[in-house]
N, C-alpha and C positions, 0 to 999 in steps of 0.2 A: 720245789724245785726250783734249779737255777735256771732260766732259760737266756740263751744267747741268742746273736745276730751274729755272723761272719760276714763280712764283707774285702774281697778277699778275690783276683781278676786270676790269679796263677790256679789253677782246676788240682793242679797237685798239691801246689802252696795249701792251701784249702781244705781238701779233705787231710792230709797230712796232723792240719791244726784241730779238723773237728777231732780227731780219731785220739791227740791227742787228750783234749777236752775230757770226752769220755770216759777216757781211761782215767784217767787223771779226779774224775769226780763222780760219787755212784748218782747221786740225786739232781743232775744236768741234760737239760733236754736240747740240741740245737736246731733251733725255727727255720735255720735259711741260711744256702750261703748266695752269697751278691757279688759281681762280677763290677758292676758301672755305678756311674753316681748317679747316671739318670733312672736302672732298675731299682737303688736304695729308694732315692728319692719317692718313686711309685711305691716302693714295699713299708716305709716308715709311716706314708701319708693314709695307706690300706689295714694298717694292722696295729692289736695292740703292741706296745712296747716291749719290747724284750726286759732283761734285769740286768745285762751288760754285752756291749757293743765293742765285738774286735775285729779294730780297720787294719787294712794296711792303708799306707798312703797315698802310693803314687799309681795310682789304678789307670785303667787303657784312652781313658776319656780325659782325665784330669788327676788334680788332688782331691783326696776326700774331704777338704776341708768346707769344700765346696757343695757338698752336700749338709752340710750343718749349716749353713746360711742360706741353706733354701727350705731348711724342716727344720722347726725348734726342737732341740733333743734334750732331753732330763736324765738320758740313762748316762753314765758311767762308760766310757770308753775308752778300752786299752791299744794302744796306736804299737801293729807288727811291721815294722818297717826293714831294710837294706843299709838308710841313709840316717845318720843321725844331728842332720843338720834343718829338720823339720821339729828338733822338742820343743822349744820356746811356743809355737804355734800349736803343737798339739795338745798343750796346756792348759793353753786358752779356750779348750774348744771340747770343756768336762773331761778331758783326758785326764786317766790318776795313774796312768804308768804308760811308760816307751819302750816296748820290749826291740833291739834288735836281732834280726836274723842269720844266725839260724837259733828258735827260740829253741831251749831245752826245757825237761820239763820240770824243775824247779824252781827256773824264771816264769811258766807259767803257769805253778801252784802259790810263788812268792806274791803275782800279779788277781792271784784270783781270794788270798788272803789278806791282800790292801783293801778288794771293793766289800773283803765282807765284813773290817773293821771299822769302814765308811759308813755298813749298812747298822751297824747297831749303833754308832753313834747319833744316827738321826730319831729323832722324837717320832715315835709310832704317832701317825696322823690318817685321818679319812683322805685327806687329801696327797698329789703326790709330792714330793718336794722341789720346788723351784731353781732357780740354776745358783740364784741367789746360797743358795742353804749348800748345797750342792758342793759348790765355789770353796767354800770355808774351810767345809768340812774337810774338803782333797788339801788344800792349804793348811790343815792342821795337821794332817798323817805324813804330811812328802816335808814339810818342817823337821820333825822330829827323825828323816831318815838322814837326812843332809849333816856332815861331820862341820862340828866346830872346834873339835882336838882333832890332829892328826898320830901317831908314833911314827919319828924315824928314825933309822939306827947310823951311829955316828961309831966308829971304831970298835970301842967298846959299852958305848952308853946307847940307851932308848931316851929318846927326846920327845917329848910333846911339843908340836908342835899347833901353834894356834892355824886357822885355814887363813884368815885375813894375815897374815904374817906370807903366805902365799903371794910368790908374782905371777909365775906359771910356773905348767907342768911339762917338760917335754922329753921325746921322745928320740931318743938319739943311738946310733949303732946296737941296737938291739936290749936297749935299757933304757928304766923311766927315770927320769930324777924329777926332783924339785928344786925349783931355788926360786929362794925369799930377798923379801924389800935388800933384807942387809945382803946379798949379794953371794950370800950364803946357798950351796948345793948338797944336797942328799938324795942318795939310791930308794926305791921304792922297790919293793918287790911285788910288783901291781904291773898289771897292763895299764895302757892310757886308758881303754873303756870300759875298766872296772872302777878307774879311780873316780872316771865321772860321775860316776853315779852317787861317791860319795859329798859333791860339791855343788851347794847351791845352783841353781843357774841362775839367778836373779844375779850373782856372782860373780863365777864363772862360764867365759864361751868355749869350748870348742870350735879352734879356729880351722885350722886342719888337722894331717894323720899326725902329726909328730906335735903342739901346740894347744896346753887348755889356757887359756889366759886368764889371770884376775881383772877386773875392770878399773881397779885405781890402778895398777900399771901402763893402761892403756894411754898412750902419746901423743899419736896421731892415726887419722890415714891416710895414706896416697893415691893416685889412680893410678893405675898398672895392667900389663899387657894383656890385649882380648880382654875384656871388657872387668878384669881382677884388680883387686884393689893389693897395698903394700899398709900392711900392718908396723907400726912403731912401737916400740914401746918404753919405757923411761930408764930401761936400765939394759946394759949390751947385751944381747942375743949370739949363740957361733951359727945362725944365719937366718935367710930372713923369712918372714913370713906372712906366707901369703894364703891369700884369701881367694875362692875360686868365684866365680860369677853365680851361680846359683846362690852362695853362701853370703857373699855381701851386703846385698840387704838384708838380710836378716842379720848382720851383723849390725846393719847403720840402725835397725831398726830398735836391737837391744839394746845399746846405748844408749839412743835416747829415748826411751822407756823410760829412766830416773832422770 
């Protein structure tokens, strides 16, 4: 029996997620649905840990990361959110997956399968696995899901392209293009959101709705209007890369990570 805790401040969304989980898996029990940091901290202190947590990030009383600063949680977490700027922080907090709303059933099943793969990898023991063990397994499973090579189409050819050759990915006029460090440009038949999931988050950053950038391609950051930042790359781009005031500190933290 799989036990699940849902942290979501929108009642309708929480009920829909509960329904999807119960319909997708036969042996599952949703233990509770919580809507705030305060109520979740209290619940985690008073109850046995669930097998897995589904958590929104932006709750009415703050970001859900605060929960896991107040309570030591060794349970794997699947974050469900409408925003993509918190992915790096999520994977530092026992996060094993990051689903963007609206969540479809296939993506939900894939996340549960990822959890089950982690569970199988754990060596049976009488004590609960510690954070280091979980994070090691998360990293191991996650590494395998990121592409080192992608296939791109050029005229009548299909070309294997190493992801390390990609300087940035750009959405422009309804199309998505890969641009390499050699300034070659390839059309890809995927959305920016879809392609983002194929790239390692330590190497690539989702700058905004138009750009994913390789850290190696970054030249500098400049202060911009309204506490935003202007990202400069080592090669020319067709439009300025503006980083929102919310995302700017995340970008700085990401750059400083290595």
